[in-house]
C-alpha positions in Angstrom: 51.9 150.3 -135.8 53.5 147.1 -134.7 56.9 146.2 -133.5 58.8 144.1 -130.9 60.6 145.5 -127.7 64.2 145.7 -128.6 65.5 146.7 -125.4 64.0 148.0 -122.0 65.7 149.2 -118.9 63.5 149.5 -116.0 65.9 151.5 -113.9 66.1 154.1 -116.5 62.5 153.9 -117.3 63.2 153.8 -121.2 63.7 151.5 -124.1 63.5 151.1 -127.7 60.9 149.2 -130.1 62.0 147.8 -133.3 59.3 148.7 -135.9 57.8 146.0 -138.3 57.8 148.6 -141.1 61.6 148.8 -141.1 61.5 152.4 -140.2 63.9 153.6 -137.4 63.4 152.3 -134.0 61.1 154.3 -131.6 61.6 155.1 -128.0 59.2 153.8 -125.3 59.0 155.4 -121.9 57.9 154.1 -118.4 54.9 156.6 -117.9 53.4 155.1 -121.4 53.8 151.5 -119.9 51.8 152.8 -116.7 49.3 154.6 -118.9 48.6 151.1 -120.7 48.5 149.3 -117.3 51.6 147.5 -117.8 54.0 146.5 -114.9 56.7 145.7 -117.3 57.6 144.6 -120.8 60.3 142.1 -122.0 62.7 142.0 -124.8 61.1 140.6 -127.8 57.4 141.2 -126.7 55.3 142.3 -129.4 53.2 145.4 -129.3 51.1 147.7 -131.3 51.2 151.4 -130.6 50.8 154.9 -132.1 53.5 157.6 -132.5 53.5 160.8 -130.8 55.9 163.6 -131.7 57.5 166.0 -129.3 58.1 168.9 -131.8 60.6 170.7 -129.3 62.7 167.6 -129.1 62.0 166.6 -132.7 61.6 163.0 -131.6 58.8 160.5 -131.6 57.9 158.0 -129.1 55.4 155.1 -128.7 51.9 155.7 -126.9 48.6 153.8 -126.6 50.5 150.5 -126.1 48.7 147.3 -126.6 50.3 143.6 -126.3 49.6 141.6 -129.5 50.2 137.9 -130.0 
């Protein structure tokens, strides 16, 4: 999937990605930034990602983050 960073708060360690497919925004967390080797992300930055679903919370979040042009 692809999308753009809608918002990210480094103090909270979380943010949202607006998906290109028009589906609901997806959460992104600091630990996934670290896993991808990112020091930070900026609002408007384009990313590709996969979705992982936490069945207990019934929420999906972005994993396997990659920067795209």
